[in-house]
N, CA, C and O of each residue as an XYZ file, in Angstrom:
612
protein
N      12.572     86.053     10.955
C      11.450     86.483     11.765
C      10.995     87.887     11.367
O       9.797     88.168     11.334
N      11.952     88.768     11.064
C      11.611     90.131     10.667
C      10.838     90.147      9.355
O       9.932     90.959      9.164
N      11.206     89.241      8.456
C      10.494     89.176      7.176
C       9.025     88.798      7.390
O       8.132     89.355      6.753
N       8.792     87.849      8.289
C       7.424     87.407      8.576
C       6.626     88.540      9.207
O       5.488     88.799      8.815
N       7.228     89.220     10.192
C       6.539     90.344     10.832
C       6.270     91.471      9.832
O       5.207     92.091      9.852
N       7.237     91.722      8.969
C       7.053     92.747      7.942
C       5.927     92.382      6.981
O       5.114     93.228      6.609
N       5.889     91.111      6.586
C       4.824     90.653      5.692
C       3.462     90.762      6.361
O       2.499     91.197      5.729
N       3.365     90.373      7.636
C       2.095     90.487      8.359
C       1.660     91.946      8.482
O       0.481     92.254      8.311
N       2.588     92.836      8.774
C       2.255     94.264      8.860
C       1.777     94.784      7.509
O       0.826     95.564      7.446
N       2.424     94.361      6.432
C       2.032     94.777      5.084
C       0.617     94.303      4.760
O      -0.196     95.069      4.245
N       0.329     93.046      5.061
C      -1.010     92.495      4.804
C      -2.050     93.235      5.628
O      -3.117     93.570      5.115
N      -1.758     93.495      6.890
C      -2.697     94.199      7.761
C      -2.996     95.593      7.232
O      -4.158     95.998      7.188
N      -1.981     96.327      6.835
C      -2.188     97.695      6.346
C      -3.036     97.730      5.088
O      -3.888     98.606      4.940
N      -2.816     96.796      4.188
C      -3.554     96.820      2.930
C      -4.900     96.118      2.999
O      -5.708     96.230      2.078
N      -5.146     95.397      4.081
C      -6.459     94.762      4.214
C      -7.440     95.662      4.946
O      -8.634     95.364      4.975
N      -6.975     96.748      5.536
C      -7.875     97.665      6.228
C      -8.795     98.333      5.231
O      -8.415     98.590      4.088
N      -9.990     98.609      5.666
C     -11.019     99.163      4.799
C     -10.863    100.667      4.694
O     -11.235    101.397      5.613
N     -10.315    101.138      3.581
C     -10.100    102.565      3.404
C     -10.773    103.074      2.133
O     -10.447    104.165      1.665
N     -11.684    102.326      1.577
C     -12.273    102.698      0.293
C     -13.686    103.248      0.427
O     -14.459    103.173     -0.528
N     -14.043    103.794      1.575
C     -15.366    104.380      1.732
C     -16.472    103.347      1.850
O     -17.583    103.578      1.374
N     -16.190    102.212      2.476
C     -17.180    101.154      2.624
C     -17.560    100.988      4.087
O     -16.710    101.057      4.975
N     -18.843    100.768      4.324
C     -19.335    100.435      5.652
C     -20.191     99.189      5.524
O     -20.996     99.075      4.599
N     -20.019     98.253      6.451
C     -20.834     97.042      6.472
C     -21.469     96.922      7.859
O     -20.780     96.981      8.877
N     -22.778     96.756      7.878
C     -23.516     96.554      9.116
C     -24.130     95.159      9.034
O     -24.877     94.860      8.103
N     -23.815     94.306     10.008
C     -24.328     92.935      9.993
C     -25.233     92.691     11.194
O     -24.959     93.148     12.304
N     -26.323     91.957     10.946
C     -27.223     91.491     12.005
C     -27.226     89.968     11.977
O     -27.335     89.363     10.911
N     -27.108     89.357     13.136
C     -27.214     87.911     13.233
C     -28.691     87.543     13.371
O     -29.410     88.127     14.181
N     -29.134     86.572     12.577
C     -30.511     86.087     12.713
C     -30.531     84.678     13.308
O     -31.587     84.054     13.407
N     -29.364     84.189     13.698
C     -29.223     82.938     14.454
C     -29.885     81.729     13.815
O     -30.454     80.889     14.513
N     -29.815     81.635     12.497
C     -30.267     80.429     11.796
C     -31.770     80.191     11.896
O     -32.240     79.085     11.631
N     -32.530     81.225     12.278
C     -33.979     81.072     12.415
C     -34.607     82.464     12.315
O     -34.853     83.118     13.328
N     -34.861     82.906     11.083
C     -35.346     84.259     10.850
C     -36.871     84.254     10.823
O     -37.479     83.749      9.878
N     -37.472     84.804     11.839
C     -38.924     84.863     11.948
C     -39.530     85.831     10.948
O     -38.942     86.866     10.632
N     -40.713     85.486     10.453
C     -41.397     86.298      9.444
C     -41.687     87.710      9.939
O     -41.756     88.642      9.137
N     -41.858     87.880     11.239
C     -42.175     89.194     11.799
C     -40.954     89.894     12.388
O     -41.083     90.954     13.000
N     -39.776     89.311     12.210
C     -38.549     89.901     12.744
C     -37.879     90.765     11.678
O     -37.062     90.289     10.889
N     -38.243     92.029     11.677
C     -37.635     92.954     10.716
C     -36.196     93.241     11.151
O     -35.934     93.603     12.298
N     -35.288     93.071     10.217
C     -33.884     93.384     10.467
C     -33.666     94.852     10.083
O     -33.886     95.237      8.935
N     -33.233     95.668     11.050
C     -33.096     97.106     10.811
C     -31.634     97.509     10.772
O     -30.809     97.038     11.556
N     -31.342     98.393      9.834
C     -29.997     98.909      9.632
C     -30.083    100.433      9.590
O     -30.745    101.003      8.723
N     -29.407    101.082     10.532
C     -29.426    102.541     10.598
C     -28.185    103.095      9.926
O     -27.062    102.675     10.207
N     -28.410    104.043      9.034
C     -27.327    104.647      8.265
C     -27.209    106.122      8.615
O     -28.214    106.799      8.833
N     -25.993    106.612      8.668
C     -25.724    108.032      8.847
C     -24.974    108.487      7.597
O     -23.824    108.104      7.381
N     -25.627    109.301      6.784
C     -25.037    109.771      5.532
C     -24.515    111.189      5.740
O     -25.272    112.111      6.044
N     -23.200    111.343      5.568
C     -22.582    112.651      5.770
C     -22.186    113.323      4.467
O     -21.933    114.528      4.448
N     -22.127    112.570      3.384
C     -21.741    113.150      2.085
C     -22.725    112.744      0.989
O     -22.405    111.895      0.158
N     -23.914    113.337      0.978
C     -24.926    112.927     -0.003
C     -24.567    113.289     -1.448
O     -25.200    112.786     -2.377
N     -23.581    114.137     -1.652
C     -23.218    114.514     -3.014
C     -22.533    113.371     -3.761
O     -22.507    113.371     -4.992
N     -21.976    112.393     -3.032
C     -21.324    111.247     -3.663
C     -22.301    110.083     -3.740
O     -22.784    109.622     -2.706
N     -22.608    109.589     -4.956
C     -23.525    108.445     -5.081
C     -22.974    107.206     -4.364
O     -21.763    106.998     -4.290
N     -23.891    106.397     -3.841
C     -23.537    105.191     -3.083
C     -24.140    103.959     -3.730
O     -25.164    104.029     -4.409
N     -23.491    102.842     -3.510
C     -24.057    101.539     -3.832
C     -24.516    100.923     -2.513
O     -23.762    100.878     -1.541
N     -25.752    100.453     -2.492
C     -26.292     99.771     -1.320
C     -26.428     98.302     -1.688
O     -27.115     97.946     -2.645
N     -25.768     97.462     -0.916
C     -25.651     96.040     -1.241
C     -26.058     95.223     -0.018
O     -25.639     95.518      1.102
N     -26.876     94.196     -0.237
C     -27.223     93.278      0.847
C     -26.186     92.164      0.918
O     -25.692     91.692     -0.105
N     -25.865     91.756      2.135
C     -24.946     90.651      2.394
C     -25.754     89.557      3.091
O     -26.372     89.798      4.128
N     -25.746     88.356      2.515
C     -26.480     87.229      3.098
C     -25.499     86.091      3.359
O     -24.729     85.698      2.483
N     -25.544     85.570      4.590
C     -24.771     84.374      4.928
C     -25.758     83.260      5.215
O     -26.568     83.346      6.138
N     -25.677     82.211      4.405
C     -26.579     81.071      4.574
C     -25.764     79.793      4.719
O     -24.572     79.752      4.417
N     -26.449     78.749      5.192
C     -25.794     77.451      5.327
C     -26.660     76.375      4.682
O     -27.682     76.679      4.067
N     -26.252     75.129      4.822
C     -26.928     74.016      4.149
C     -28.325     73.725      4.675
O     -29.061     72.957      4.055
N     -28.708     74.313      5.791
C     -30.067     74.126      6.308
C     -31.096     74.973      5.558
O     -32.300     74.774      5.719
N     -30.627     75.917      4.740
C     -31.564     76.772      4.006
C     -32.275     75.927      2.943
O     -31.605     75.298      2.123
N     -33.620     75.894      2.936
C     -34.352     74.942      2.090
C     -34.648     75.403      0.661
O     -35.206     74.626     -0.113
N     -34.301     76.623      0.283
C     -34.677     77.145     -1.036
C     -33.452     77.582     -1.830
O     -32.349     77.681     -1.294
N     -33.668     77.842     -3.119
C     -32.584     78.340     -3.966
C     -32.649     79.856     -4.136
O     -31.780     80.445     -4.779
N     -33.665     80.485     -3.570
C     -33.815     81.937     -3.661
C     -34.233     82.484     -2.305
O     -34.541     81.732     -1.380
N     -34.236     83.798     -2.205
C     -34.743     84.452     -1.002
C     -35.465     85.725     -1.426
O     -35.024     86.444     -2.323
N     -36.570     85.982     -0.767
C     -37.371     87.183     -1.062
C     -37.354     88.101      0.150
O     -37.478     87.664      1.294
N     -37.195     89.392     -0.142
C     -37.189     90.419      0.889
C     -38.279     91.440      0.624
O     -38.604     91.729     -0.527
N     -38.837     91.980      1.683
C     -39.608     93.219      1.615
C     -38.732     94.245      2.324
O     -38.393     94.094      3.498
N     -38.373     95.293      1.582
C     -37.433     96.285      2.094
C     -38.152     97.602      2.320
O     -38.800     98.133      1.418
N     -38.031     98.126      3.538
C     -38.563     99.450      3.893
C     -37.372    100.398      4.008
O     -36.570    100.295      4.936
N     -37.270    101.319      3.058
C     -36.157    102.270      3.018
C     -36.709    103.628      3.437
O     -37.508    104.221      2.711
N     -36.289    104.132      4.611
C     -36.909    105.311      5.202
C     -35.892    106.428      5.404
O     -34.812    106.222      5.957
N     -36.271    107.615      4.940
C     -35.522    108.837      5.235
C     -36.060    109.321      6.582
O     -37.209    109.754      6.666
N     -35.251    109.254      7.627
C     -35.740    109.584      8.968
C     -35.932    111.085      9.184
O     -36.564    111.482     10.163
N     -35.402    111.929      8.291
C     -35.604    113.371      8.428
C     -37.047    113.747      8.087
O     -37.701    114.469      8.840
N     -37.536    113.255      6.951
C     -38.890    113.625      6.512
C     -39.876    112.454      6.583
O     -41.024    112.589      6.159
N     -39.437    111.305      7.117
C     -40.271    110.099      7.299
C     -40.782    109.506      5.979
O     -41.718    108.706      5.990
N     -40.180    109.887      4.839
C     -40.578    109.312      3.557
C     -40.071    107.874      3.483
O     -38.900    107.596      3.743
N     -40.986    106.962      3.120
C     -40.658    105.541      3.075
C     -40.902    104.990      1.684
O     -41.950    105.232      1.084
N     -39.928    104.245      1.172
C     -40.074    103.484     -0.068
C     -40.101    102.012      0.309
O     -39.335    101.573      1.168
N     -40.977    101.252     -0.328
C     -41.081     99.817     -0.066
C     -40.784     99.070     -1.358
O     -41.359     99.366     -2.405
N     -39.883     98.100     -1.276
C     -39.519     97.278     -2.433
C     -39.687     95.811     -2.072
O     -39.433     95.416     -0.934
N     -40.115     95.002     -3.035
C     -40.142     93.558     -2.890
C     -39.072     93.009     -3.826
O     -39.093     93.273     -5.029
N     -38.141     92.248     -3.272
C     -36.975     91.790     -4.032
C     -36.857     90.279     -3.978
O     -37.246     89.648     -2.996
N     -36.315     89.705     -5.043
C     -36.057     88.274     -5.119
C     -34.608     88.081     -5.556
O     -34.185     88.617     -6.580
N     -33.854     87.317     -4.781
C     -32.456     87.052     -5.092
C     -32.228     85.544     -5.168
O     -32.856     84.776     -4.439
N     -31.326     85.126     -6.057
C     -31.000     83.714     -6.247
C     -29.783     83.364     -5.392
O     -28.763     84.051     -5.441
N     -29.900     82.293     -4.613
C     -28.824     81.839     -3.735
C     -28.103     80.594     -4.257
O     -26.991     80.297     -3.820
N     -28.728     79.862     -5.189
C     -28.137     78.600     -5.644
C     -28.327     78.426     -7.145
O     -29.252     78.969     -7.749
N     -27.421     77.652     -7.720
C     -27.522     77.274     -9.132
C     -28.647     76.253     -9.286
O     -29.095     75.689     -8.288
N     -29.119     76.000    -10.515
C     -30.181     74.996    -10.715
C     -29.832     73.604    -10.185
O     -30.724     72.839     -9.821
N     -28.528     73.270    -10.139
C     -28.130     71.951     -9.628
C     -28.051     71.910     -8.104
O     -27.702     70.875     -7.536
N     -28.371     73.029     -7.427
C     -28.369     73.072     -5.972
C     -27.092     73.593     -5.348
O     -27.027     73.782     -4.133
N     -26.074     73.827     -6.163
C     -24.807     74.339     -5.628
C     -24.986     75.797     -5.208
O     -25.500     76.617     -5.968
N     -24.548     76.106     -3.972
C     -24.692     77.466     -3.461
C     -23.812     78.436     -4.223
O     -22.682     78.116     -4.591
N     -24.343     79.614     -4.451
C     -23.547     80.703     -4.982
C     -22.850     81.385     -3.809
O     -23.157     81.090     -2.654
N     -21.941     82.268     -4.081
C     -21.254     82.977     -3.013
C     -19.916     82.350     -2.693
O     -19.459     81.430     -3.373
N     -19.298     82.862     -1.649
C     -17.970     82.407     -1.268
C     -17.985     81.941      0.174
O     -18.871     82.290      0.953
N     -16.975     81.139      0.512
C     -16.837     80.685      1.885
C     -16.431     79.233      1.926
O     -16.609     78.482      0.967
N     -15.878     78.858      3.066
C     -15.452     77.476      3.292
C     -16.470     76.788      4.179
O     -17.122     77.426      5.005
N     -16.602     75.495      4.004
C     -17.524     74.738      4.841
C     -18.965     74.968      4.437
O     -19.273     75.196      3.267
N     -19.843     74.904      5.424
C     -21.274     74.986      5.162
C     -21.776     76.406      4.928
O     -22.808     76.582      4.280
N     -21.087     77.416      5.428
C     -21.572     78.795      5.338
C     -21.057     79.479      4.082
O     -19.861     79.452      3.791
N     -21.968     80.088      3.348
C     -21.624     80.856      2.150
C     -22.078     82.292      2.338
O     -23.110     82.552      2.957
N     -21.309     83.214      1.806
C     -21.643     84.635      1.858
C     -21.808     85.134      0.429
O     -20.980     84.868     -0.441
N     -22.894     85.862      0.211
C     -23.184     86.364     -1.129
C     -23.668     87.811     -1.026
O     -24.304     88.197     -0.046
N     -23.359     88.595     -2.045
C     -23.721     90.013     -2.102
C     -24.793     90.217     -3.167
O     -24.703     89.669     -4.266
N     -25.815     91.019     -2.827
C     -26.893     91.333     -3.762
C     -27.039     92.844     -3.877
O     -27.123     93.548     -2.871
N     -27.068     93.327     -5.097
C     -27.229     94.761     -5.333
C     -28.656     95.187     -5.014
O     -29.624     94.556     -5.441
N     -28.761     96.260     -4.261
C     -30.071     96.840     -3.960
C     -30.236     98.157     -4.726
O     -31.126     98.273     -5.569
N     -29.404     99.126     -4.445
C     -29.450    100.399     -5.174
C     -28.036    100.723     -5.623
O     -27.109    100.762     -4.814
N     -27.880    100.954     -6.918
C     -26.576    101.310     -7.465
C     -26.570    102.777     -7.849
O     -27.548    103.299     -8.386
N     -25.465    103.428     -7.568
C     -25.303    104.858     -7.866
C     -26.454    105.681     -7.287
O     -26.958    106.607     -7.922
N     -26.851    105.322     -6.078
C     -27.964    106.007     -5.425
C     -27.458    107.290     -4.783
O     -26.485    107.287     -4.029
N     -28.132    108.375     -5.095
C     -27.770    109.667     -4.526
C     -28.770    109.987     -3.419
O     -29.940    110.261     -3.686
N     -28.300    109.950     -2.184
C     -29.157    110.281     -1.055
C     -29.598    111.737     -1.190
O     -28.781    112.593     -1.532
N     -30.871    112.036     -0.930
C     -31.386    113.388     -1.143
C     -30.789    114.436     -0.207
O     -30.713    115.615     -0.554
N     -30.369    114.005      0.973
C     -29.800    114.946      1.937
C     -28.971    114.172      2.942
O     -29.111    112.957      3.076
N     -28.106    114.887      3.648
C     -27.362    114.177      4.681
C     -28.250    113.986      5.899
O     -29.193    114.741      6.134
N     -27.923    112.966      6.657
C     -28.726    112.672      7.829
C     -28.889    111.188      8.036
O     -28.072    110.388      7.581
N     -29.957    110.824      8.731
C     -30.182    109.440      9.138
C     -31.230    108.772      8.244
O     -32.254    109.354      7.886
N     -30.920    107.530      7.907
C     -31.795    106.692      7.095
C     -31.882    105.328      7.764
O     -31.005    104.940      8.536
N     -32.952    104.611      7.454
C     -33.122    103.266      7.999
C     -33.548    102.328      6.891
O     -34.422    102.643      6.083
N     -32.911    101.165      6.869
C     -33.311    100.092      5.959
C     -33.825     98.963      6.833
O     -33.100     98.444      7.682
N     -35.085     98.582      6.623
C     -35.691     97.461      7.332
C     -35.944     96.339      6.339
O     -36.485     96.578      5.260
N     -35.560     95.125      6.690
C     -35.713     93.976      5.787
C     -36.516     92.899      6.494
O     -36.193     92.488      7.608
N     -37.580     92.447      5.818
C     -38.421     91.352      6.300
C     -38.300     90.210      5.301
O     -38.353     90.436      4.092
N     -38.140     89.001      5.787
C     -38.099     87.860      4.866
C     -39.529     87.585      4.394
O     -40.474     87.603      5.183
N     -39.663     87.331      3.101
C     -40.986     87.125      2.506
C     -41.111     85.711      1.926
O     -41.690     85.514      0.858
N     -40.559     84.740      2.648
C     -40.671     83.350      2.217
C     -41.879     82.717      2.905
O     -42.551     83.370      3.702
N     -42.153     81.467      2.605
C     -43.345     80.808      3.144
C     -43.211     80.413      4.605
O     -44.218     80.196      5.279
N     -41.995     80.316      5.103
C     -41.768     79.843      6.468
C     -41.998     80.955      7.488
O     -41.573     82.093      7.290
N     -42.677     80.609      8.583
C     -42.782     81.552      9.694
C     -41.424     81.754     10.344
O     -41.087     82.861     10.763
N     -40.652     80.691     10.425
C     -39.279     80.749     10.924
C     -38.372     80.147      9.856
O     -38.353     78.933      9.655
N     -37.631     80.997      9.184
C     -36.813     80.586      8.044
C     -35.458     80.062      8.525
O     -34.662     80.832      9.063
N     -35.181     78.756      8.341
C     -33.903     78.204      8.782
C     -32.795     78.468      7.758
O     -33.057     78.733      6.585
N     -31.562     78.388      8.236
C     -30.419     78.410      7.331
C     -29.847     79.776      7.014
O     -28.809     79.854      6.357
N     -30.471     80.848      7.446
C     -29.893     82.176      7.266
C     -29.195     82.522      8.577
O     -29.831     82.589      9.629
N     -27.893     82.740      8.506
C     -27.121     83.035      9.707
C     -27.046     84.534      9.976
O     -27.264     84.984     11.101
N     -26.737     85.298      8.936
C     -26.553     86.737      9.091
C     -27.114     87.460      7.879
O     -27.155     86.926      6.770
N     -27.545     88.692      8.125
C     -27.981     89.580      7.062
C     -27.306     90.918      7.301
O     -27.230     91.398      8.432
N     -26.822     91.508      6.230
C     -26.133     92.781      6.389
C     -26.397     93.712      5.241
O     -26.957     93.338      4.210
N     -25.969     94.956      5.455
C     -26.037     95.990      4.434
C     -24.646     96.581      4.292
O     -24.003     96.946      5.276
N     -24.202     96.667      3.063
C     -22.908     97.262      2.739
C     -23.163     98.550      1.970
O     -23.888     98.557      0.975
N     -22.562     99.636      2.436
C     -22.680    100.933      1.764
C     -21.285    101.284      1.261
O     -20.331    101.351      2.035
N     -21.182    101.506     -0.037
C     -19.884    101.884     -0.592
C     -20.052    103.070     -1.528
O     -21.093    103.225     -2.166
N     -19.042    103.888     -1.606
C     -19.065    105.004     -2.531
C     -18.969    104.444     -3.940
O     -18.080    103.647     -4.240
N     -19.889    104.863     -4.806
C     -19.909    104.361     -6.185
C     -18.691    104.899     -6.931
O     -18.281    106.044     -6.745
N     -18.141    104.066     -7.757
C     -16.997    104.478     -8.569
C     -17.497    105.136     -9.843
O     -18.429    104.639    -10.474
N     -16.891    106.245    -10.223
C     -17.377    106.952    -11.422
C     -17.182    106.178    -12.700
O     -17.546    106.657    -13.774
């Protein structure tokens, strides 16, 4: 019994997130409306260290396409400067098999947004994401998130 408890404690300690990563997830409840901007608020305390900004998408078999398009509003809340990007990411192979990881119907996949990005100053930032697909209500997307990690040199 002690060996099992020791092993569980070991797994718990090493599975904790200690590598400078933050993940913010929003649930879109399998029906992402075209006008429902998903907002992610960031607090940057160490702008001298470059960051990787990564989108996290969880989709299921109800999603009707092999790709997803985003319109991203990246705003520095200190000076209100806004950058707008239109992005296209692939969710499935040509044969229809979903990319990403996961068991069952739900798959999770990571998409690079900004790599080695150096925030201009510390403070608050906002990332707003709008789905830019043809559907007014996009089925099959369960969650959307943003992962911020310290870039490795």
